[in-house]
Backbone as numpy.savetxt, mean C-alpha at the origin, in Angstrom:
# Nx Ny Nz CAx CAy CAz Cx Cy Cz
10.88 -3.97 15.64 10.02 -4.62 14.54 9.45 -6.22 14.67
8.41 -6.43 14.77 8.15 -7.46 14.88 8.01 -8.73 13.88
8.11 -9.81 14.65 8.27 -11.32 13.81 8.06 -11.19 13.10
8.56 -11.66 11.52 8.60 -12.20 10.45 8.23 -13.74 10.25
7.04 -14.50 9.76 6.75 -15.78 9.63 6.20 -15.84 8.44
7.33 -16.14 7.26 6.87 -16.39 6.30 6.70 -18.20 6.01
5.01 -17.81 5.56 4.45 -18.79 5.05 5.58 -19.96 3.44
6.05 -20.88 4.16 7.06 -21.71 2.92 6.40 -22.11 1.85
4.74 -22.06 1.81 3.75 -22.49 0.77 3.54 -21.08 -0.20
4.12 -20.14 0.42 3.62 -18.92 -0.70 4.54 -18.36 -1.22
4.41 -18.52 -2.53 5.36 -18.41 -3.73 6.07 -16.96 -3.37
4.99 -15.89 -3.27 4.64 -14.38 -3.71 4.55 -13.83 -2.29
5.46 -12.69 -1.95 5.82 -11.77 -1.04 5.19 -10.53 -1.24
4.25 -9.68 -0.55 4.09 -8.40 -0.29 4.25 -7.44 0.77
5.11 -6.69 0.05 5.51 -5.63 1.46 4.91 -4.06 1.29
4.66 -3.87 2.27 3.35 -2.58 2.74 4.01 -1.89 3.73
3.96 -0.83 3.81 4.32 0.48 4.98 3.54 0.20 5.85
2.29 0.30 6.08 1.60 0.83 6.87 0.39 -0.66 6.79
-0.04 -0.52 8.49 -1.31 -1.58 8.79 -2.39 -1.09 7.94
-2.84 0.01 7.71 -4.12 0.64 6.86 -3.60 0.15 5.45
-2.18 -0.04 4.88 -1.89 -0.62 3.37 -2.10 -1.91 3.58
-1.78 -2.43 4.51 -2.27 -4.06 4.67 -3.19 -4.85 4.68
-4.30 -3.79 5.22 -5.62 -4.53 4.94 -6.35 -3.88 4.13
-6.07 -2.93 3.10 -6.17 -2.12 2.24 -5.91 -3.31 1.19
-4.28 -3.68 0.88 -3.84 -4.40 -0.10 -4.65 -6.03 0.05
-4.98 -6.64 1.22 -5.43 -7.73 1.70 -6.67 -7.90 1.02
-7.95 -6.40 1.39 -8.83 -6.61 0.67 -8.93 -6.61 -1.06
-8.28 -5.76 -0.97 -7.72 -5.77 -2.96 -7.77 -6.80 -3.58
-6.57 -7.92 -2.90 -6.05 -9.15 -3.67 -7.63 -9.83 -3.21
-7.96 -10.05 -2.27 -8.93 -11.21 -2.33 -10.39 -10.72 -3.25
-10.67 -9.43 -3.27 -11.57 -8.92 -4.63 -10.87 -9.34 -6.37
-9.59 -9.57 -6.24 -8.77 -9.83 -7.37 -8.80 -11.23 -7.35
-9.16 -12.14 -6.51 -9.41 -13.48 -6.62 -7.66 -14.19 -6.26
-6.80 -13.33 -6.25 -5.73 -13.90 -6.30 -4.89 -13.88 -4.86
-5.33 -13.81 -3.79 -4.97 -13.63 -2.22 -4.26 -14.70 -1.41
-4.86 -16.75 -2.24 -3.79 -17.51 -1.81 -2.96 -17.68 -2.28
-1.62 -16.84 -3.20 -0.56 -17.37 -3.38 -0.02 -15.82 -3.07
-0.33 -14.73 -2.62 0.55 -13.53 -1.84 0.41 -13.28 -0.56
1.41 -13.55 0.38 1.38 -13.32 1.89 2.18 -11.72 2.11
0.85 -11.60 2.91 1.15 -9.80 2.82 1.55 -9.51 4.14
3.04 -8.09 4.09 3.35 -7.85 5.54 2.99 -6.32 5.13
3.02 -5.88 6.61 4.02 -4.72 6.55 4.92 -4.79 7.25
5.98 -3.39 6.60 6.98 -3.49 7.33 7.31 -1.82 8.42
6.16 -1.84 8.62 5.85 -0.30 9.71 6.66 0.98 9.56
6.82 1.13 8.35 7.22 2.66 8.12 8.53 2.60 7.02
8.92 3.61 6.29 9.72 3.77 5.20 11.38 3.00 6.03
11.29 3.49 7.67 12.58 3.42 8.21 13.20 2.33 8.84
12.05 1.10 8.50 12.07 -0.18 8.87 12.18 -0.97 7.79
12.32 -0.32 6.41 12.58 -1.67 5.08 13.80 -1.88 5.25
14.90 -1.62 5.39 16.64 -2.10 5.31 16.16 -3.00 6.11
15.90 -3.14 7.90 15.87 -4.31 8.56 15.02 -5.44 7.99
13.72 -4.65 7.96 12.58 -5.74 7.25 13.64 -6.90 6.42
14.20 -6.08 4.84 14.85 -7.21 3.83 15.58 -8.03 4.40
16.34 -7.54 5.10 17.31 -8.61 5.99 16.95 -9.69 6.90
16.07 -9.52 7.36 14.83 -10.38 8.42 14.78 -11.25 7.19
13.82 -10.99 6.04 13.16 -12.04 4.83 14.30 -12.55 4.41
15.77 -11.99 4.26 17.12 -12.92 3.58 17.56 -13.95 4.93
17.07 -13.51 5.51 17.78 -14.36 6.74 16.88 -15.71 6.99
15.67 -15.23 6.52 14.56 -16.24 6.97 14.43 -17.19 5.67
14.66 -18.46 6.77 14.96 -20.13 6.39 13.86 -20.29 5.06
12.69 -20.13 5.06 11.60 -20.20 4.28 11.36 -19.11 2.97
12.36 -18.28 2.96 12.64 -17.34 1.93 13.38 -18.17 1.05
14.00 -18.82 1.25 14.69 -19.17 -0.05 13.48 -20.93 -0.67
12.53 -20.80 0.05 11.92 -22.42 -0.33 10.23 -21.68 -1.72
10.73 -22.46 -2.82 9.75 -21.79 -3.51 9.54 -20.56 -3.59
10.53 -19.39 -3.26 10.13 -17.92 -3.52 10.34 -17.83 -5.04
9.40 -16.87 -5.68 9.60 -16.86 -6.62 9.19 -14.91 -7.20
8.48 -14.20 -6.19 8.16 -12.73 -6.80 8.18 -11.98 -5.42
9.07 -10.50 -4.96 8.49 -10.45 -3.90 8.04 -8.84 -4.73
7.02 -7.98 -4.02 6.71 -7.04 -4.23 6.77 -5.88 -3.30
7.32 -4.72 -3.54 7.46 -3.65 -2.36 6.65 -2.49 -2.61
5.87 -1.94 -1.43 5.03 -0.86 -1.81 5.30 -0.15 -1.07
5.53 1.80 -1.37 6.27 2.74 -0.57 5.31 3.68 -0.86
4.93 4.78 0.15 4.68 5.77 -0.39 5.54 7.03 -1.13
5.20 7.88 -2.01 6.09 8.69 -2.98 6.75 9.50 -1.56
5.27 10.29 -0.70 5.96 11.14 0.07 6.40 12.60 -0.63
7.36 13.12 0.35 7.63 14.61 -0.68 8.94 15.15 0.10
9.40 16.08 -1.39 10.63 16.04 -1.53 11.86 14.82 -1.31
11.61 13.67 -1.74 12.19 12.35 -2.23 12.33 11.61 -3.07
12.80 10.71 -3.25 13.24 9.81 -4.40 12.56 8.52 -3.86
11.45 8.07 -3.40 11.16 7.39 -3.25 11.21 5.36 -3.56
11.73 5.49 -5.02 12.66 4.41 -5.27 13.69 4.00 -5.13
14.62 5.43 -5.02 15.80 5.02 -5.13 15.74 4.54 -3.34
15.25 5.15 -2.90 15.26 4.47 -1.33 15.09 3.12 -1.30
14.06 2.52 -2.06 13.83 1.34 -1.99 15.05 0.52 -2.25
15.33 1.05 -3.52 16.37 0.32 -4.31 17.93 0.18 -3.47
18.16 1.45 -2.17 19.15 1.48 -1.20 18.85 0.40 -0.53
17.68 -0.02 0.60 17.29 -0.70 1.19 17.49 -2.22 0.77
17.32 -2.13 -0.69 17.59 -3.95 -0.83 18.93 -3.93 -1.25
19.81 -2.87 -1.38 21.23 -3.22 -1.80 22.05 -3.35 -0.13
21.61 -2.56 0.84 21.76 -2.74 1.96 21.51 -4.19 2.45
20.17 -4.49 2.52 20.23 -5.64 2.85 21.10 -7.00 2.49
21.04 -7.15 0.69 22.23 -7.60 0.14 23.38 -8.03 0.47
24.42 -6.04 1.38 25.34 -6.72 1.44 25.87 -6.59 2.95
24.49 -6.60 3.46 24.86 -7.43 4.80 24.36 -8.81 5.35
23.99 -9.40 4.06 23.38 -10.73 3.94 24.82 -11.35 4.30
25.59 -11.07 3.19 26.85 -12.23 3.35 26.34 -12.82 2.26
26.86 -14.60 2.68 26.68 -15.47 1.67 25.46 -15.86 1.41
24.32 -16.70 0.49 23.54 -17.43 0.19 23.00 -16.37 -0.84
21.25 -15.98 -0.29 20.34 -15.55 -1.76 20.54 -13.88 -1.04
20.35 -13.16 -2.53 20.14 -12.10 -2.41 19.24 -11.40 -3.18
18.77 -10.31 -3.15 17.62 -9.60 -3.98 17.82 -9.21 -5.24
17.67 -9.70 -6.50 17.72 -8.80 -7.42 17.00 -7.43 -7.47
17.75 -6.61 -8.39 17.42 -4.97 -8.25 16.68 -4.52 -9.75
15.45 -3.86 -9.23 14.67 -3.34 -10.29 15.50 -2.05 -10.93
15.08 -2.23 -12.58 15.71 -0.66 -12.68 14.56 0.37 -12.23
13.53 0.12 -12.29 12.55 1.31 -11.96 11.56 0.58 -11.81
10.71 1.51 -11.10 9.54 1.69 -10.13 8.59 0.88 -11.33
7.18 0.06 -11.07 6.53 -0.76 -11.92 7.15 -2.20 -12.76
8.56 -1.60 -12.78 8.97 -2.89 -13.86 10.12 -4.29 -12.93
9.47 -5.13 -13.52 10.28 -6.25 -11.99 11.66 -6.53 -12.45
12.39 -6.79 -11.89 13.86 -7.42 -11.86 14.01 -8.34 -13.19
14.75 -8.30 -13.42 14.85 -9.56 -14.53 15.20 -10.63 -14.09
16.02 -10.93 -12.92 16.59 -12.04 -12.77 15.22 -12.53 -11.17
15.59 -13.97 -11.48 14.33 -14.34 -10.31 15.25 -15.03 -9.08
14.15 -14.61 -7.86 13.44 -14.35 -7.79 13.19 -13.01 -8.37
11.52 -12.65 -8.26 11.69 -11.14 -9.55 11.82 -9.92 -7.86
11.74 -8.80 -8.16 11.48 -7.80 -7.28 10.97 -7.04 -7.84
10.12 -6.43 -7.33 9.09 -5.20 -8.53 8.19 -3.88 -7.08
8.52 -2.77 -7.64 8.21 -1.78 -6.47 7.46 -1.00 -7.38
6.32 -0.42 -6.27 5.19 0.80 -6.71 5.63 1.56 -5.72
5.07 2.71 -6.39 5.45 4.23 -5.33 3.84 4.33 -5.66
3.06 4.92 -4.65 1.84 5.45 -4.69 1.77 6.79 -3.92
1.44 8.16 -4.70 0.80 7.90 -6.69 2.19 7.49 -7.53
1.51 6.91 -7.97 2.87 6.34 -9.51 3.14 7.62 -10.16
2.97 8.73 -9.97 2.74 9.62 -10.87 2.71 11.07 -10.05
2.98 10.93 -8.74 3.42 12.28 -8.03 3.49 12.32 -6.31
3.76 13.60 -5.65 3.84 13.04 -4.29 2.68 12.58 -3.84
2.77 12.06 -2.05 1.84 12.19 -1.42 2.02 10.41 -1.01
0.44 10.05 -1.24 0.47 8.26 -0.24 -0.61 7.96 -0.87
-0.53 6.55 -0.41 -1.98 6.27 -0.75 -3.30 6.48 -0.57
-3.43 7.52 0.68 -4.29 7.90 0.98 -4.76 9.32 -0.10
-4.16 9.71 -0.32 -4.08 11.01 -1.42 -5.07 10.30 -3.14
-4.36 8.86 -3.13 -5.45 8.37 -4.45 -6.36 8.04 -4.15
-6.95 7.07 -2.90 -8.07 7.00 -2.46 -9.20 8.26 -2.67
-8.26 9.23 -1.29 -9.29 10.94 -1.55 -9.54 11.16 -2.96
-8.47 10.55 -4.18 -9.19 11.29 -5.54 -10.04 10.44 -6.10
-9.93 9.25 -5.36 -11.20 7.92 -6.02 -12.73 8.51 -5.52
-12.79 9.00 -4.35 -13.71 10.04 -3.68 -14.13 11.12 -4.12
-13.68 11.44 -4.86 -13.79 13.15 -4.72 -15.34 13.61 -5.45
-15.74 12.52 -6.11 -16.99 13.09 -6.73 -18.07 12.47 -5.52
-17.82 11.84 -4.67 -18.93 10.83 -3.94 -19.80 12.54 -3.23
-20.86 12.53 -3.29 -21.78 13.76 -2.40 -21.14 13.94 -1.22
-20.56 13.18 -0.40 -19.78 13.57 0.89 -18.72 14.49 1.04
-17.93 14.53 -0.33 -16.57 14.76 -0.05 -17.34 16.16 -0.36
-18.15 16.70 -0.95 -18.75 18.63 -1.01 -18.49 18.70 0.55
-18.93 18.02 1.54 -19.53 18.57 2.79 -17.64 18.51 3.52
-17.06 17.47 2.96 -15.83 17.51 3.94 -14.79 18.80 3.57
-14.94 19.55 1.96 -14.35 20.12 1.34 -14.58 21.38 2.19
-16.09 22.11 2.39 -16.42 22.73 3.04 -15.86 22.91 4.75
-16.02 22.16 5.30 -15.28 21.70 6.63 -13.87 22.33 6.86
-12.72 21.13 5.80 -11.57 22.11 5.76 -11.68 23.35 5.04
-12.18 23.91 4.38 -12.06 25.63 3.83 -12.34 26.13 5.21
-13.72 25.97 6.09 -13.82 26.55 7.26 -12.73 26.61 8.32
-12.04 25.40 8.73 -10.35 25.05 9.17 -9.73 26.31 8.63
-9.29 26.48 7.25 -9.02 27.50 7.11 -8.58 28.81 7.12
-9.98 29.17 7.12 -10.48 30.26 7.51 -10.48 30.89 8.88
-10.37 29.61 9.53 -10.03 29.73 11.23 -8.91 30.08 11.75
-7.52 30.04 10.33 -6.95 30.14 10.36 -5.58 28.55 11.06
-6.69 28.10 11.05 -5.96 26.43 11.26 -5.33 25.45 10.13
-3.94 25.66 10.00 -3.38 24.82 8.79 -3.20 23.15 8.94
-3.16 22.62 7.99 -3.42 21.43 8.21 -2.02 21.31 6.80
-0.92 20.43 7.69 0.23 20.23 6.44 0.05 19.02 5.42
0.62 19.09 4.11 0.37 18.42 3.22 0.43 17.25 3.09
1.32 16.57 4.17 1.36 15.30 4.49 0.57 14.67 5.36
-0.63 15.08 5.71 -1.57 14.80 6.84 -3.02 15.42 6.07
-2.71 16.13 4.88 -4.04 16.24 4.51 -4.89 15.09 4.19
-4.39 14.47 3.81 -5.43 13.55 2.91 -5.75 12.84 3.98
-5.28 12.05 5.02 -5.21 10.69 5.95 -6.02 11.57 6.89
-6.71 13.30 6.53 -7.24 13.39 7.78 -8.35 13.74 6.97
-8.40 14.36 5.94 -9.46 14.40 4.70 -10.32 13.09 5.01
-9.64 12.19 4.58 -10.37 10.95 4.74 -10.97 10.38 5.85
-10.62 10.71 6.91 -10.90 10.41 8.33 -12.37 11.11 8.25
-12.42 12.00 7.71 -13.50 13.07 7.95 -14.79 12.41 6.80
-14.28 12.38 5.85 -15.17 10.87 5.28 -16.06 9.82 5.26
-14.79 9.25 6.45 -15.50 8.19 6.88 -16.50 8.53 7.95
-16.01 9.42 8.61 -17.06 9.96 9.52 -18.73 10.49 9.36
-18.49 10.78 8.15 -19.80 11.27 7.30 -20.13 9.87 6.79
-19.73 9.11 5.89 -20.26 8.36 5.41 -20.98 7.32 6.75
-20.74 7.55 8.16 -20.57 6.23 9.11 -22.28 6.81 9.75
-22.48 7.76 9.20 -23.48 8.44 10.15 -25.00 7.95 9.10
-24.51 7.63 7.94 -25.62 7.70 6.73 -26.60 6.16 7.54
-27.21 5.77 7.59 -28.27 4.37 7.95 -27.96 3.63 6.73
-28.71 4.04 5.48 -28.36 3.30 4.73 -27.42 2.43 4.18
-26.41 3.23 4.48 -25.08 1.88 3.99 -23.91 2.18 5.16
-24.22 2.44 6.39 -23.29 2.12 7.34 -24.08 1.06 8.85
-22.88 0.47 9.95 -23.85 -0.07 10.55 -23.33 0.56 12.01
-24.36 0.49 13.00 -23.64 0.87 14.58 -22.14 0.69 14.47
-21.35 -0.16 14.05 -20.48 -0.69 14.40 -19.09 0.72 13.64
-19.66 0.87 12.23 -19.06 1.66 11.56 -18.78 3.22 12.25
-19.92 3.69 12.97 -19.83 5.14 14.02 -18.37 5.28 14.29
-17.26 4.17 14.85 -16.96 4.08 15.45 -15.10 4.09 14.72
-15.37 4.17 13.21 -14.23 4.07 12.36 -13.57 5.30 11.86
-12.39 5.43 11.74 -11.81 6.41 10.93 -10.95 6.23 10.07
-10.15 5.07 9.87 -8.90 5.16 8.58 -9.35 4.09 7.56
-8.31 4.40 6.84 -8.63 3.25 6.04 -8.60 2.01 5.62
-8.07 1.62 6.73 -8.10 -0.02 6.94 -9.38 -0.27 7.14
-9.99 0.80 8.17 -11.92 0.41 8.66 -12.80 0.88 7.34
-12.15 1.86 6.62 -12.84 2.13 5.43 -13.41 0.75 4.39
-12.33 0.20 4.03 -12.69 -0.96 3.28 -13.33 -1.85 3.65
-13.66 -2.06 4.59 -14.30 -2.73 5.47 -16.09 -2.67 5.59
-15.85 -1.43 5.32 -17.57 -0.92 5.73 -18.43 -0.82 4.20
-19.53 -1.45 4.89 -20.83 -1.33 3.81 -20.55 -0.73 2.53
-20.18 0.80 2.87 -20.83 1.29 1.38 -19.52 1.34 0.47
-18.47 1.04 1.48 -17.15 0.41 0.34 -17.83 -0.38 -0.83
-18.14 0.01 -1.79 -19.29 -0.82 -2.55 -17.68 -1.53 -4.06
-18.48 -3.22 -4.36 -17.11 -3.16 -5.41 -16.73 -2.68 -6.24
-18.36 -1.65 -6.68 -17.00 -0.74 -7.99 -16.21 0.41 -7.65
-15.96 0.75 -6.18 -14.72 1.60 -5.80 -13.90 0.96 -6.38
-13.54 -0.72 -6.86 -12.59 -1.44 -6.67 -11.95 -0.57 -8.32
-13.16 -0.94 -9.13 -12.80 -0.35 -10.33 -12.58 0.79 -10.90
-12.18 1.94 -9.99 -11.48 2.96 -10.52 -10.72 3.14 -10.96
-10.36 3.54 -11.64 -9.27 3.83 -12.68 -7.94 4.03 -11.52
-8.13 4.99 -10.63 -6.59 5.63 -10.30 -6.15 4.14 -8.94
-7.30 2.66 -9.44 -6.71 1.41 -8.58 -6.09 0.88 -10.17
-6.20 1.00 -11.07 -5.49 0.22 -12.35 -4.41 -0.47 -12.14
-3.48 0.98 -11.78 -2.33 0.79 -12.02 -1.71 -0.64 -10.80
-2.22 -0.28 -9.63 -2.46 -1.40 -8.08 -2.33 -2.32 -8.77
-3.46 -2.56 -9.39 -3.95 -4.04 -10.14 -3.58 -4.59 -10.77
-2.67 -3.98 -11.98 -1.91 -4.12 -13.06 -0.19 -4.74 -12.00
0.36 -3.99 -10.98 1.48 -4.55 -10.39 1.25 -5.81 -9.43
-0.06 -5.82 -9.07 -0.68 -6.71 -8.07 -0.58 -8.43 -9.27
-1.13 -8.27 -10.31 -1.02 -8.91 -11.22 0.06 -9.65 -11.97
1.38 -8.52 -11.94 2.41 -8.93 -12.40 3.30 -9.79 -11.22
2.89 -9.58 -10.14 3.63 -10.02 -8.52 2.67 -11.40 -8.93
1.79 -11.57 -9.17 0.72 -13.12 -9.44 1.37 -13.89 -10.20
1.10 -13.37 -11.42 1.56 -13.87 -12.48 3.59 -14.69 -12.96
4.10 -12.96 -12.60 5.03 -13.10 -12.73 5.67 -12.26 -14.38
4.83 -11.86 -14.96 4.34 -11.48 -16.42 4.74 -9.88 -16.22
6.35 -9.59 -17.12 6.27 -8.45 -16.98 5.28 -7.35 -17.58
5.18 -6.13 -17.17 4.04 -4.64 -17.54 4.35 -4.62 -18.61
5.69 -4.19 -19.01 6.15 -3.18 -19.87 6.89 -4.41 -20.69
């Protein structure tokens, strides 16, 4: 696990699963104009969350000016993602000994009652999957997506199966490759891009994509993190 360097002037922390998520959320908070007050970390996968949270509790800067911590995790499949996050929070508290402890939220999207607040976002919020599933759904009406769907139908017809855990990530990668060859919307550098963290930096990722209804719950969550005002 990489070293954690908490900015003592950042009152709010946002923890996300991986590098793709990290860049996605960096771009989104910049779009929302709230990036100055939120420090974003990738904890490198759900299996690292317990250790990451304990490291944060043990960081001397965590106790200085700390107001709110947000945790984002993929829903995944056949698992209770929210319960897993709560388990990681409890584990960090139990192994902290004396000193600061995390307050525990009762359900996803609802921040904890005690400050410094803790709130949890599971993506997608009402389904299995990951952040990429949400993004692929946002892109479903884009003209290129019909070509992407035909590509995967062809693979299925050839007996090539793709697991549901990888399907949206692979679909997004193919979509990005298609978008990268459109010289009206892409640069030469874009031809090498294939990940979500790269897609949000590409020219064709227009500002209006952030206005899609699928991203509303994420923006509401970030607004709660930024203002401390509960969603419900």
